[in-house]
TORKOL-4160 file (C-alpha; in steps of 0.2 Angstrom, whole numbers, padded with zeros to 4 digits, m for minus):
473
<pt num="1" X="0126" Y="m0211" Z="m0061"/>
<pt num="2" X="0111" Y="m0200" Z="m0063"/>
<pt num="3" X="0103" Y="m0197" Z="m0046"/>
<pt num="4" X="0086" Y="m0203" Z="m0052"/>
<pt num="5" X="0093" Y="m0219" Z="m0057"/>
<pt num="6" X="0102" Y="m0220" Z="m0040"/>
<pt num="7" X="0085" Y="m0221" Z="m0032"/>
<pt num="8" X="0085" Y="m0203" Z="m0025"/>
<pt num="9" X="0069" Y="m0193" Z="m0026"/>
<pt num="10" X="0066" Y="m0181" Z="m0040"/>
<pt num="11" X="0068" Y="m0162" Z="m0037"/>
<pt num="12" X="0050" Y="m0160" Z="m0036"/>
<pt num="13" X="0048" Y="m0174" Z="m0024"/>
<pt num="14" X="0062" Y="m0168" Z="m0014"/>
<pt num="15" X="0056" Y="m0151" Z="m0012"/>
<pt num="16" X="0037" Y="m0153" Z="m0010"/>
<pt num="17" X="0036" Y="m0170" Z="m0001"/>
<pt num="18" X="0052" Y="m0171" Z="0009"/>
<pt num="19" X="0056" Y="m0153" Z="0012"/>
<pt num="20" X="0042" Y="m0141" Z="0017"/>
<pt num="21" X="0042" Y="m0125" Z="0007"/>
<pt num="22" X="0041" Y="m0114" Z="0023"/>
<pt num="23" X="0049" Y="m0115" Z="0040"/>
<pt num="24" X="0039" Y="m0113" Z="0057"/>
<pt num="25" X="0040" Y="m0094" Z="0055"/>
<pt num="26" X="0032" Y="m0094" Z="0038"/>
<pt num="27" X="0048" Y="m0090" Z="0029"/>
<pt num="28" X="0053" Y="m0099" Z="0013"/>
<pt num="29" X="0066" Y="m0112" Z="0016"/>
<pt num="30" X="0084" Y="m0110" Z="0009"/>
<pt num="31" X="0084" Y="m0129" Z="0005"/>
<pt num="32" X="0068" Y="m0127" Z="m0005"/>
<pt num="33" X="0076" Y="m0113" Z="m0016"/>
<pt num="34" X="0092" Y="m0122" Z="m0018"/>
<pt num="35" X="0083" Y="m0138" Z="m0025"/>
<pt num="36" X="0073" Y="m0127" Z="m0037"/>
<pt num="37" X="0089" Y="m0118" Z="m0043"/>
<pt num="38" X="0097" Y="m0135" Z="m0046"/>
<pt num="39" X="0083" Y="m0141" Z="m0056"/>
<pt num="40" X="0083" Y="m0125" Z="m0066"/>
<pt num="41" X="0102" Y="m0127" Z="m0069"/>
<pt num="42" X="0099" Y="m0145" Z="m0075"/>
<pt num="43" X="0085" Y="m0140" Z="m0086"/>
<pt num="44" X="0073" Y="m0152" Z="m0077"/>
<pt num="45" X="0057" Y="m0146" Z="m0085"/>
<pt num="46" X="0046" Y="m0161" Z="m0079"/>
<pt num="47" X="0052" Y="m0158" Z="m0060"/>
<pt num="48" X="0049" Y="m0139" Z="m0061"/>
<pt num="49" X="0032" Y="m0141" Z="m0069"/>
<pt num="50" X="0026" Y="m0153" Z="m0056"/>
<pt num="51" X="0033" Y="m0141" Z="m0042"/>
<pt num="52" X="0024" Y="m0125" Z="m0048"/>
<pt num="53" X="0008" Y="m0135" Z="m0052"/>
<pt num="54" X="0007" Y="m0138" Z="m0033"/>
<pt num="55" X="0011" Y="m0120" Z="m0028"/>
<pt num="56" X="m0002" Y="m0106" Z="m0025"/>
<pt num="57" X="0002" Y="m0090" Z="m0035"/>
<pt num="58" X="0007" Y="m0081" Z="m0019"/>
<pt num="59" X="0020" Y="m0095" Z="m0014"/>
<pt num="60" X="0026" Y="m0095" Z="m0032"/>
<pt num="61" X="0029" Y="m0076" Z="m0031"/>
<pt num="62" X="0039" Y="m0079" Z="m0015"/>
<pt num="63" X="0049" Y="m0092" Z="m0024"/>
<pt num="64" X="0053" Y="m0081" Z="m0039"/>
<pt num="65" X="0058" Y="m0067" Z="m0027"/>
<pt num="66" X="0070" Y="m0079" Z="m0018"/>
<pt num="67" X="0078" Y="m0085" Z="m0034"/>
<pt num="68" X="0094" Y="m0077" Z="m0042"/>
<pt num="69" X="0089" Y="m0065" Z="m0056"/>
<pt num="70" X="0095" Y="m0077" Z="m0070"/>
<pt num="71" X="0085" Y="m0091" Z="m0063"/>
<pt num="72" X="0068" Y="m0082" Z="m0063"/>
<pt num="73" X="0066" Y="m0081" Z="m0082"/>
<pt num="74" X="0073" Y="m0098" Z="m0084"/>
<pt num="75" X="0059" Y="m0105" Z="m0072"/>
<pt num="76" X="0046" Y="m0097" Z="m0083"/>
<pt num="77" X="0053" Y="m0104" Z="m0099"/>
<pt num="78" X="0055" Y="m0121" Z="m0092"/>
<pt num="79" X="0038" Y="m0123" Z="m0084"/>
<pt num="80" X="0029" Y="m0116" Z="m0100"/>
<pt num="81" X="0010" Y="m0117" Z="m0099"/>
<pt num="82" X="0011" Y="m0123" Z="m0081"/>
<pt num="83" X="0017" Y="m0106" Z="m0075"/>
<pt num="84" X="0004" Y="m0096" Z="m0067"/>
<pt num="85" X="0007" Y="m0078" Z="m0073"/>
<pt num="86" X="m0003" Y="m0071" Z="m0059"/>
<pt num="87" X="0012" Y="m0075" Z="m0048"/>
<pt num="88" X="0021" Y="m0060" Z="m0056"/>
<pt num="89" X="0009" Y="m0049" Z="m0048"/>
<pt num="90" X="0015" Y="m0055" Z="m0031"/>
<pt num="91" X="0033" Y="m0049" Z="m0034"/>
<pt num="92" X="0041" Y="m0032" Z="m0033"/>
<pt num="93" X="0038" Y="m0021" Z="m0048"/>
<pt num="94" X="0056" Y="m0021" Z="m0053"/>
<pt num="95" X="0057" Y="m0040" Z="m0053"/>
<pt num="96" X="0041" Y="m0041" Z="m0063"/>
<pt num="97" X="0048" Y="m0029" Z="m0076"/>
<pt num="98" X="0064" Y="m0038" Z="m0077"/>
<pt num="99" X="0056" Y="m0054" Z="m0081"/>
<pt num="100" X="0043" Y="m0047" Z="m0093"/>
<pt num="101" X="0056" Y="m0038" Z="m0103"/>
<pt num="102" X="0067" Y="m0054" Z="m0105"/>
<pt num="103" X="0052" Y="m0065" Z="m0111"/>
<pt num="104" X="0046" Y="m0065" Z="m0129"/>
<pt num="105" X="0030" Y="m0056" Z="m0131"/>
<pt num="106" X="0021" Y="m0072" Z="m0137"/>
<pt num="107" X="0025" Y="m0080" Z="m0121"/>
<pt num="108" X="0019" Y="m0066" Z="m0111"/>
<pt num="109" X="0003" Y="m0065" Z="m0121"/>
<pt num="110" X="m0001" Y="m0083" Z="m0119"/>
<pt num="111" X="0001" Y="m0081" Z="m0100"/>
<pt num="112" X="m0010" Y="m0065" Z="m0100"/>
<pt num="113" X="m0024" Y="m0075" Z="m0109"/>
<pt num="114" X="m0025" Y="m0087" Z="m0094"/>
<pt num="115" X="m0028" Y="m0072" Z="m0082"/>
<pt num="116" X="m0043" Y="m0064" Z="m0076"/>
<pt num="117" X="m0044" Y="m0046" Z="m0083"/>
<pt num="118" X="m0040" Y="m0037" Z="m0067"/>
<pt num="119" X="m0024" Y="m0047" Z="m0065"/>
<pt num="120" X="m0020" Y="m0045" Z="m0083"/>
<pt num="121" X="m0021" Y="m0026" Z="m0082"/>
<pt num="122" X="m0011" Y="m0026" Z="m0066"/>
<pt num="123" X="0003" Y="m0036" Z="m0075"/>
<pt num="124" X="0003" Y="m0025" Z="m0090"/>
<pt num="125" X="0001" Y="m0007" Z="m0083"/>
<pt num="126" X="0019" Y="m0007" Z="m0076"/>
<pt num="127" X="0026" Y="m0009" Z="m0094"/>
<pt num="128" X="0029" Y="0005" Z="m0106"/>
<pt num="129" X="0016" Y="0008" Z="m0119"/>
<pt num="130" X="0027" Y="0001" Z="m0133"/>
<pt num="131" X="0029" Y="m0015" Z="m0123"/>
<pt num="132" X="0011" Y="m0016" Z="m0119"/>
<pt num="133" X="0006" Y="m0014" Z="m0137"/>
<pt num="134" X="0018" Y="m0028" Z="m0142"/>
<pt num="135" X="0010" Y="m0040" Z="m0131"/>
<pt num="136" X="m0008" Y="m0034" Z="m0134"/>
<pt num="137" X="m0006" Y="m0037" Z="m0153"/>
<pt num="138" X="m0003" Y="m0056" Z="m0149"/>
<pt num="139" X="m0020" Y="m0057" Z="m0141"/>
<pt num="140" X="m0037" Y="m0061" Z="m0149"/>
<pt num="141" X="m0047" Y="m0045" Z="m0154"/>
<pt num="142" X="m0060" Y="m0046" Z="m0140"/>
<pt num="143" X="m0048" Y="m0049" Z="m0126"/>
<pt num="144" X="m0036" Y="m0035" Z="m0133"/>
<pt num="145" X="m0050" Y="m0023" Z="m0134"/>
<pt num="146" X="m0056" Y="m0026" Z="m0116"/>
<pt num="147" X="m0038" Y="m0024" Z="m0109"/>
<pt num="148" X="m0035" Y="m0009" Z="m0119"/>
<pt num="149" X="m0051" Y="m0001" Z="m0113"/>
<pt num="150" X="m0046" Y="m0005" Z="m0095"/>
<pt num="151" X="m0029" Y="0002" Z="m0097"/>
<pt num="152" X="m0036" Y="0019" Z="m0103"/>
<pt num="153" X="m0044" Y="0022" Z="m0086"/>
<pt num="154" X="m0034" Y="0033" Z="m0074"/>
<pt num="155" X="m0021" Y="0025" Z="m0063"/>
<pt num="156" X="m0028" Y="0020" Z="m0046"/>
<pt num="157" X="m0046" Y="0021" Z="m0052"/>
<pt num="158" X="m0059" Y="0008" Z="m0051"/>
<pt num="159" X="m0059" Y="0005" Z="m0069"/>
<pt num="160" X="m0041" Y="m0001" Z="m0068"/>
<pt num="161" X="m0045" Y="m0012" Z="m0053"/>
<pt num="162" X="m0061" Y="m0020" Z="m0060"/>
<pt num="163" X="m0062" Y="m0037" Z="m0068"/>
<pt num="164" X="m0073" Y="m0037" Z="m0084"/>
<pt num="165" X="m0079" Y="m0055" Z="m0081"/>
<pt num="166" X="m0096" Y="m0055" Z="m0073"/>
<pt num="167" X="m0113" Y="m0062" Z="m0075"/>
<pt num="168" X="m0127" Y="m0051" Z="m0082"/>
<pt num="169" X="m0144" Y="m0057" Z="m0086"/>
<pt num="170" X="m0160" Y="m0049" Z="m0094"/>
<pt num="171" X="m0172" Y="m0041" Z="m0082"/>
<pt num="172" X="m0186" Y="m0052" Z="m0088"/>
<pt num="173" X="m0177" Y="m0068" Z="m0083"/>
<pt num="174" X="m0184" Y="m0080" Z="m0069"/>
<pt num="175" X="m0174" Y="m0088" Z="m0056"/>
<pt num="176" X="m0174" Y="m0104" Z="m0066"/>
<pt num="177" X="m0168" Y="m0096" Z="m0082"/>
<pt num="178" X="m0154" Y="m0087" Z="m0072"/>
<pt num="179" X="m0148" Y="m0104" Z="m0065"/>
<pt num="180" X="m0149" Y="m0113" Z="m0082"/>
<pt num="181" X="m0139" Y="m0099" Z="m0090"/>
<pt num="182" X="m0125" Y="m0100" Z="m0077"/>
<pt num="183" X="m0125" Y="m0119" Z="m0079"/>
<pt num="184" X="m0124" Y="m0118" Z="m0098"/>
<pt num="185" X="m0112" Y="m0104" Z="m0100"/>
<pt num="186" X="m0094" Y="m0111" Z="m0101"/>
<pt num="187" X="m0084" Y="m0095" Z="m0098"/>
<pt num="188" X="m0090" Y="m0090" Z="m0080"/>
<pt num="189" X="m0079" Y="m0080" Z="m0069"/>
<pt num="190" X="m0068" Y="m0091" Z="m0057"/>
<pt num="191" X="m0077" Y="m0084" Z="m0042"/>
<pt num="192" X="m0092" Y="m0073" Z="m0040"/>
<pt num="193" X="m0104" Y="m0068" Z="m0027"/>
<pt num="194" X="m0119" Y="m0061" Z="m0036"/>
<pt num="195" X="m0127" Y="m0059" Z="m0053"/>
<pt num="196" X="m0132" Y="m0042" Z="m0061"/>
<pt num="197" X="m0148" Y="m0038" Z="m0070"/>
<pt num="198" X="m0147" Y="m0026" Z="m0085"/>
<pt num="199" X="m0158" Y="m0020" Z="m0099"/>
<pt num="200" X="m0156" Y="m0022" Z="m0117"/>
<pt num="201" X="m0143" Y="m0008" Z="m0118"/>
<pt num="202" X="m0133" Y="m0015" Z="m0103"/>
<pt num="203" X="m0139" Y="m0002" Z="m0091"/>
<pt num="204" X="m0138" Y="m0008" Z="m0073"/>
<pt num="205" X="m0154" Y="m0012" Z="m0065"/>
<pt num="206" X="m0149" Y="m0021" Z="m0049"/>
<pt num="207" X="m0140" Y="m0035" Z="m0041"/>
<pt num="208" X="m0146" Y="m0052" Z="m0035"/>
<pt num="209" X="m0135" Y="m0061" Z="m0022"/>
<pt num="210" X="m0132" Y="m0080" Z="m0024"/>
<pt num="211" X="m0139" Y="m0084" Z="m0007"/>
<pt num="212" X="m0155" Y="m0075" Z="m0012"/>
<pt num="213" X="m0156" Y="m0083" Z="m0029"/>
<pt num="214" X="m0153" Y="m0101" Z="m0023"/>
<pt num="215" X="m0166" Y="m0099" Z="m0009"/>
<pt num="216" X="m0180" Y="m0094" Z="m0022"/>
<pt num="217" X="m0191" Y="m0105" Z="m0032"/>
<pt num="218" X="m0187" Y="m0107" Z="m0051"/>
<pt num="219" X="m0203" Y="m0098" Z="m0057"/>
<pt num="220" X="m0200" Y="m0082" Z="m0047"/>
<pt num="221" X="m0196" Y="m0067" Z="m0058"/>
<pt num="222" X="m0178" Y="m0059" Z="m0055"/>
<pt num="223" X="m0187" Y="m0042" Z="m0053"/>
<pt num="224" X="m0194" Y="m0048" Z="m0036"/>
<pt num="225" X="m0177" Y="m0052" Z="m0030"/>
<pt num="226" X="m0167" Y="m0038" Z="m0037"/>
<pt num="227" X="m0159" Y="m0026" Z="m0025"/>
<pt num="228" X="m0160" Y="m0009" Z="m0034"/>
<pt num="229" X="m0151" Y="0001" Z="m0020"/>
<pt num="230" X="m0135" Y="m0010" Z="m0021"/>
<pt num="231" X="m0119" Y="m0001" Z="m0018"/>
<pt num="232" X="m0110" Y="0003" Z="m0034"/>
<pt num="233" X="m0095" Y="0011" Z="m0041"/>
<pt num="234" X="m0090" Y="0023" Z="m0055"/>
<pt num="235" X="m0076" Y="0018" Z="m0066"/>
<pt num="236" X="m0067" Y="0034" Z="m0062"/>
<pt num="237" X="m0069" Y="0033" Z="m0043"/>
<pt num="238" X="m0052" Y="0032" Z="m0034"/>
<pt num="239" X="m0048" Y="0015" Z="m0028"/>
<pt num="240" X="m0045" Y="0021" Z="m0010"/>
<pt num="241" X="m0063" Y="0027" Z="m0009"/>
<pt num="242" X="m0069" Y="0010" Z="m0016"/>
<pt num="243" X="m0059" Y="0002" Z="m0002"/>
<pt num="244" X="m0067" Y="0013" Z="0011"/>
<pt num="245" X="m0084" Y="0009" Z="0005"/>
<pt num="246" X="m0081" Y="m0010" Z="0005"/>
<pt num="247" X="m0075" Y="m0008" Z="0023"/>
<pt num="248" X="m0089" Y="0003" Z="0029"/>
<pt num="249" X="m0103" Y="m0007" Z="0021"/>
<pt num="250" X="m0095" Y="m0025" Z="0023"/>
<pt num="251" X="m0096" Y="m0028" Z="0004"/>
<pt num="252" X="m0089" Y="m0043" Z="m0005"/>
<pt num="253" X="m0092" Y="m0037" Z="m0022"/>
<pt num="254" X="m0098" Y="m0021" Z="m0031"/>
<pt num="255" X="m0103" Y="m0018" Z="m0049"/>
<pt num="256" X="m0093" Y="m0005" Z="m0059"/>
<pt num="257" X="m0103" Y="0007" Z="m0070"/>
<pt num="258" X="m0097" Y="0019" Z="m0083"/>
<pt num="259" X="m0103" Y="0037" Z="m0085"/>
<pt num="260" X="m0119" Y="0031" Z="m0094"/>
<pt num="261" X="m0123" Y="0019" Z="m0080"/>
<pt num="262" X="m0119" Y="0004" Z="m0090"/>
<pt num="263" X="m0112" Y="m0011" Z="m0082"/>
<pt num="264" X="m0094" Y="m0013" Z="m0087"/>
<pt num="265" X="m0086" Y="m0023" Z="m0073"/>
<pt num="266" X="m0085" Y="m0029" Z="m0055"/>
<pt num="267" X="m0073" Y="m0026" Z="m0040"/>
<pt num="268" X="m0072" Y="m0040" Z="m0027"/>
<pt num="269" X="m0065" Y="m0040" Z="m0010"/>
<pt num="270" X="m0048" Y="m0048" Z="m0015"/>
<pt num="271" X="m0045" Y="m0033" Z="m0026"/>
<pt num="272" X="m0049" Y="m0022" Z="m0011"/>
<pt num="273" X="m0038" Y="m0031" Z="0001"/>
<pt num="274" X="m0023" Y="m0027" Z="m0011"/>
<pt num="275" X="m0028" Y="m0009" Z="m0012"/>
<pt num="276" X="m0029" Y="m0007" Z="0007"/>
<pt num="277" X="m0011" Y="m0015" Z="0008"/>
<pt num="278" X="m0004" Y="m0004" Z="m0006"/>
<pt num="279" X="m0012" Y="0012" Z="0002"/>
<pt num="280" X="m0005" Y="0008" Z="0019"/>
<pt num="281" X="0012" Y="0004" Z="0012"/>
<pt num="282" X="0012" Y="0020" Z="0003"/>
<pt num="283" X="0007" Y="0030" Z="0018"/>
<pt num="284" X="0020" Y="0022" Z="0029"/>
<pt num="285" X="0034" Y="0025" Z="0016"/>
<pt num="286" X="0028" Y="0043" Z="0014"/>
<pt num="287" X="0029" Y="0046" Z="0033"/>
<pt num="288" X="0048" Y="0041" Z="0031"/>
<pt num="289" X="0051" Y="0052" Z="0016"/>
<pt num="290" X="0052" Y="0037" Z="0004"/>
<pt num="291" X="0044" Y="0036" Z="m0013"/>
<pt num="292" X="0029" Y="0024" Z="m0014"/>
<pt num="293" X="0037" Y="0014" Z="m0028"/>
<pt num="294" X="0053" Y="0010" Z="m0019"/>
<pt num="295" X="0056" Y="m0009" Z="m0018"/>
<pt num="296" X="0069" Y="m0020" Z="m0009"/>
<pt num="297" X="0074" Y="m0027" Z="m0026"/>
<pt num="298" X="0079" Y="m0009" Z="m0032"/>
<pt num="299" X="0097" Y="m0005" Z="m0036"/>
<pt num="300" X="0108" Y="0006" Z="m0024"/>
<pt num="301" X="0108" Y="0020" Z="m0037"/>
<pt num="302" X="0090" Y="0020" Z="m0039"/>
<pt num="303" X="0086" Y="0020" Z="m0021"/>
<pt num="304" X="0099" Y="0034" Z="m0017"/>
<pt num="305" X="0092" Y="0045" Z="m0031"/>
<pt num="306" X="0074" Y="0043" Z="m0025"/>
<pt num="307" X="0079" Y="0048" Z="m0007"/>
<pt num="308" X="0091" Y="0062" Z="m0012"/>
<pt num="309" X="0078" Y="0076" Z="m0015"/>
<pt num="310" X="0069" Y="0073" Z="0002"/>
<pt num="311" X="0085" Y="0072" Z="0011"/>
<pt num="312" X="0089" Y="0089" Z="0003"/>
<pt num="313" X="0073" Y="0097" Z="0009"/>
<pt num="314" X="0077" Y="0090" Z="0027"/>
<pt num="315" X="0094" Y="0098" Z="0026"/>
<pt num="316" X="0087" Y="0115" Z="0021"/>
<pt num="317" X="0075" Y="0114" Z="0036"/>
<pt num="318" X="0089" Y="0108" Z="0047"/>
<pt num="319" X="0099" Y="0124" Z="0043"/>
<pt num="320" X="0083" Y="0134" Z="0047"/>
<pt num="321" X="0082" Y="0127" Z="0064"/>
<pt num="322" X="0101" Y="0129" Z="0067"/>
<pt num="323" X="0100" Y="0147" Z="0062"/>
<pt num="324" X="0090" Y="0149" Z="0079"/>
<pt num="325" X="0105" Y="0144" Z="0088"/>
<pt num="326" X="0115" Y="0157" Z="0079"/>
<pt num="327" X="0104" Y="0170" Z="0086"/>
<pt num="328" X="0110" Y="0165" Z="0104"/>
<pt num="329" X="0128" Y="0163" Z="0100"/>
<pt num="330" X="0134" Y="0174" Z="0114"/>
<pt num="331" X="0123" Y="0166" Z="0127"/>
<pt num="332" X="0129" Y="0148" Z="0122"/>
<pt num="333" X="0147" Y="0154" Z="0124"/>
<pt num="334" X="0143" Y="0160" Z="0142"/>
<pt num="335" X="0134" Y="0145" Z="0147"/>
<pt num="336" X="0139" Y="0128" Z="0139"/>
<pt num="337" X="0125" Y="0119" Z="0148"/>
<pt num="338" X="0113" Y="0127" Z="0136"/>
<pt num="339" X="0121" Y="0120" Z="0121"/>
<pt num="340" X="0121" Y="0103" Z="0129"/>
<pt num="341" X="0103" Y="0103" Z="0134"/>
<pt num="342" X="0095" Y="0112" Z="0119"/>
<pt num="343" X="0094" Y="0096" Z="0108"/>
<pt num="344" X="0085" Y="0087" Z="0122"/>
<pt num="345" X="0071" Y="0100" Z="0121"/>
<pt num="346" X="0070" Y="0099" Z="0102"/>
<pt num="347" X="0070" Y="0080" Z="0103"/>
<pt num="348" X="0056" Y="0078" Z="0115"/>
<pt num="349" X="0045" Y="0090" Z="0105"/>
<pt num="350" X="0049" Y="0081" Z="0089"/>
<pt num="351" X="0044" Y="0064" Z="0097"/>
<pt num="352" X="0028" Y="0071" Z="0104"/>
<pt num="353" X="0024" Y="0079" Z="0087"/>
<pt num="354" X="0027" Y="0062" Z="0078"/>
<pt num="355" X="0015" Y="0053" Z="0089"/>
<pt num="356" X="0001" Y="0066" Z="0086"/>
<pt num="357" X="0005" Y="0067" Z="0067"/>
<pt num="358" X="0004" Y="0048" Z="0065"/>
<pt num="359" X="m0013" Y="0047" Z="0072"/>
<pt num="360" X="m0019" Y="0063" Z="0063"/>
<pt num="361" X="m0012" Y="0057" Z="0046"/>
<pt num="362" X="m0021" Y="0040" Z="0048"/>
<pt num="363" X="m0037" Y="0048" Z="0054"/>
<pt num="364" X="m0037" Y="0059" Z="0039"/>
<pt num="365" X="m0034" Y="0045" Z="0027"/>
<pt num="366" X="m0049" Y="0035" Z="0035"/>
<pt num="367" X="m0060" Y="0050" Z="0036"/>
<pt num="368" X="m0062" Y="0048" Z="0054"/>
<pt num="369" X="m0055" Y="0066" Z="0056"/>
<pt num="370" X="m0065" Y="0080" Z="0048"/>
<pt num="371" X="m0073" Y="0097" Z="0050"/>
<pt num="372" X="m0086" Y="0090" Z="0062"/>
<pt num="373" X="m0074" Y="0084" Z="0075"/>
<pt num="374" X="m0058" Y="0094" Z="0071"/>
<pt num="375" X="m0059" Y="0107" Z="0085"/>
<pt num="376" X="m0062" Y="0094" Z="0098"/>
<pt num="377" X="m0047" Y="0083" Z="0092"/>
<pt num="378" X="m0036" Y="0098" Z="0091"/>
<pt num="379" X="m0040" Y="0103" Z="0109"/>
<pt num="380" X="m0038" Y="0085" Z="0115"/>
<pt num="381" X="m0021" Y="0084" Z="0107"/>
<pt num="382" X="m0016" Y="0101" Z="0115"/>
<pt num="383" X="m0021" Y="0095" Z="0132"/>
<pt num="384" X="m0011" Y="0079" Z="0130"/>
<pt num="385" X="0004" Y="0089" Z="0125"/>
<pt num="386" X="0001" Y="0100" Z="0141"/>
<pt num="387" X="m0001" Y="0085" Z="0152"/>
<pt num="388" X="0015" Y="0076" Z="0146"/>
<pt num="389" X="0024" Y="0093" Z="0145"/>
<pt num="390" X="0021" Y="0095" Z="0164"/>
<pt num="391" X="0027" Y="0077" Z="0168"/>
<pt num="392" X="0043" Y="0079" Z="0158"/>
<pt num="393" X="0046" Y="0096" Z="0164"/>
<pt num="394" X="0048" Y="0089" Z="0181"/>
<pt num="395" X="0058" Y="0074" Z="0176"/>
<pt num="396" X="0070" Y="0084" Z="0164"/>
<pt num="397" X="0071" Y="0099" Z="0177"/>
<pt num="398" X="0077" Y="0087" Z="0191"/>
<pt num="399" X="0090" Y="0078" Z="0179"/>
<pt num="400" X="0097" Y="0095" Z="0173"/>
<pt num="401" X="0099" Y="0102" Z="0191"/>
<pt num="402" X="0107" Y="0085" Z="0196"/>
<pt num="403" X="0119" Y="0086" Z="0181"/>
<pt num="404" X="0125" Y="0104" Z="0181"/>
<pt num="405" X="0121" Y="0109" Z="0199"/>
<pt num="406" X="0112" Y="0125" Z="0193"/>
<pt num="407" X="0095" Y="0127" Z="0201"/>
<pt num="408" X="0087" Y="0139" Z="0189"/>
<pt num="409" X="0092" Y="0128" Z="0174"/>
<pt num="410" X="0079" Y="0115" Z="0180"/>
<pt num="411" X="0065" Y="0129" Z="0179"/>
<pt num="412" X="0071" Y="0135" Z="0162"/>
<pt num="413" X="0072" Y="0118" Z="0154"/>
<pt num="414" X="0055" Y="0113" Z="0162"/>
<pt num="415" X="0046" Y="0128" Z="0154"/>
<pt num="416" X="0054" Y="0125" Z="0137"/>
<pt num="417" X="0049" Y="0107" Z="0138"/>
<pt num="418" X="0031" Y="0112" Z="0141"/>
<pt num="419" X="0031" Y="0125" Z="0127"/>
<pt num="420" X="0038" Y="0113" Z="0115"/>
<pt num="421" X="0027" Y="0098" Z="0119"/>
<pt num="422" X="0012" Y="0108" Z="0117"/>
<pt num="423" X="0018" Y="0116" Z="0101"/>
<pt num="424" X="0023" Y="0098" Z="0094"/>
<pt num="425" X="0006" Y="0091" Z="0098"/>
<pt num="426" X="m0003" Y="0106" Z="0090"/>
<pt num="427" X="0009" Y="0106" Z="0075"/>
<pt num="428" X="0007" Y="0087" Z="0073"/>
<pt num="429" X="m0012" Y="0089" Z="0071"/>
<pt num="430" X="m0014" Y="0106" Z="0063"/>
<pt num="431" X="m0001" Y="0104" Z="0049"/>
<pt num="432" X="m0008" Y="0088" Z="0042"/>
<pt num="433" X="m0025" Y="0096" Z="0042"/>
<pt num="434" X="m0019" Y="0111" Z="0033"/>
<pt num="435" X="m0010" Y="0100" Z="0020"/>
<pt num="436" X="m0026" Y="0090" Z="0018"/>
<pt num="437" X="m0036" Y="0107" Z="0015"/>
<pt num="438" X="m0024" Y="0112" Z="0001"/>
<pt num="439" X="m0025" Y="0095" Z="m0007"/>
<pt num="440" X="m0007" Y="0090" Z="m0003"/>
<pt num="441" X="m0004" Y="0073" Z="0004"/>
<pt num="442" X="m0002" Y="0074" Z="0023"/>
<pt num="443" X="0008" Y="0058" Z="0024"/>
<pt num="444" X="0021" Y="0065" Z="0012"/>
<pt num="445" X="0024" Y="0083" Z="0018"/>
<pt num="446" X="0019" Y="0083" Z="0036"/>
<pt num="447" X="0035" Y="0075" Z="0044"/>
<pt num="448" X="0047" Y="0089" Z="0038"/>
<pt num="449" X="0036" Y="0103" Z="0043"/>
<pt num="450" X="0032" Y="0096" Z="0060"/>
<pt num="451" X="0050" Y="0093" Z="0064"/>
<pt num="452" X="0055" Y="0110" Z="0059"/>
<pt num="453" X="0042" Y="0118" Z="0070"/>
<pt num="454" X="0047" Y="0108" Z="0085"/>
<pt num="455" X="0066" Y="0111" Z="0082"/>
<pt num="456" X="0063" Y="0130" Z="0080"/>
<pt num="457" X="0051" Y="0132" Z="0095"/>
<pt num="458" X="0062" Y="0120" Z="0105"/>
<pt num="459" X="0078" Y="0130" Z="0103"/>
<pt num="460" X="0070" Y="0147" Z="0103"/>
<pt num="461" X="0059" Y="0144" Z="0119"/>
<pt num="462" X="0074" Y="0136" Z="0129"/>
<pt num="463" X="0087" Y="0149" Z="0124"/>
<pt num="464" X="0075" Y="0163" Z="0125"/>
<pt num="465" X="0069" Y="0158" Z="0143"/>
<pt num="466" X="0087" Y="0155" Z="0148"/>
<pt num="467" X="0092" Y="0172" Z="0142"/>
<pt num="468" X="0078" Y="0181" Z="0152"/>
<pt num="469" X="0080" Y="0170" Z="0167"/>
<pt num="470" X="0099" Y="0171" Z="0169"/>
<pt num="471" X="0101" Y="0189" Z="0161"/>
<pt num="472" X="0112" Y="0183" Z="0147"/>
<pt num="473" X="0116" Y="0195" Z="0133"/>
């Protein structure tokens, strides 16, 4: 007997009304995913439509990521017009591409039409040009031209991030005319914080915040309320610079101007939050030698291939560090304790360097570290390395003497620890600064160079001091 006839709740009721989507930790419940999967398998379009209609785009994106690959496309097909395509911007890029490639261009085009322009561009930019064109051809001319123009701007630029839906009014409008215009215009942006004043050629003249507009009387000319010094953005400006400006000046929206100072779009704070998350994610992955586009949904071969080159570079630098040990081969044969303790010196220096490097890379990214304070910060980090070096020299020296019962060994390893922690601290700040100076990304390349410095200095200082102290040859 059919379960609906048996009095059991429908799939939509069961999931949304009887089983919360998320558990106490905010994770999506396995029971929820199972119910949706069963509804997809049964082809229960009505239940799925009712379900997705209640979900926020972010929650729908999490649901898509939790489903089996075969169920993802079926979910889109079964929910039809009720599926919010902005949810695809919430999933991994590999998952998004997989879904878009399986769907007919007509279906994708219909979904794109319901999106704001910035979301539509974000959805399309991951596709190949041929696939983009195939979808864009299905759109009305005006929408297609707007999206094609946005896609022509450089990747990671403000032009790619902006939405082309905004409110612009003539400079001779009054407050009353502006309010009436907004009431009578059917296609206003879903959310906006200010209106923009332009001349007859669409050149930007200034901005009027909604709170200022609504406090003014209807006959007041907009020119009296217009903020001509409002922070604005060029279409070619890097999205990271835009995010930094939003954070510095506490903005919620900023107009985007082309090279002729014509108003072409607006960037809002929700777009900037996405940029901040992406940049932080990219920097964090780069510090670990992982490419910025690696996702959890990638295949084993894709991930292995992406990580191979960086591991190869690390292998080359490891051979360089190991070659220092080869210079002291005779000394190591005479005193085995040196071979045992040498990695400790290198490891401590590497850890100290990583701490400094992490702070330096982040400070460079946020522009907190620059030429004006570089010398002071370098000196501070060097002193931090010296203080910690002295502390760990005592600790490591006592441990080495207790272990090998050789008094001089404690002094040797203590001096080496001091040398390497100071070298690590200085390398951790100077190498990222140097890479920044030559226009290289400090987050990507710093780790390997810094580790090599601490390994080489650590081995050489420890074994060199030991050679001199014990008279080894």
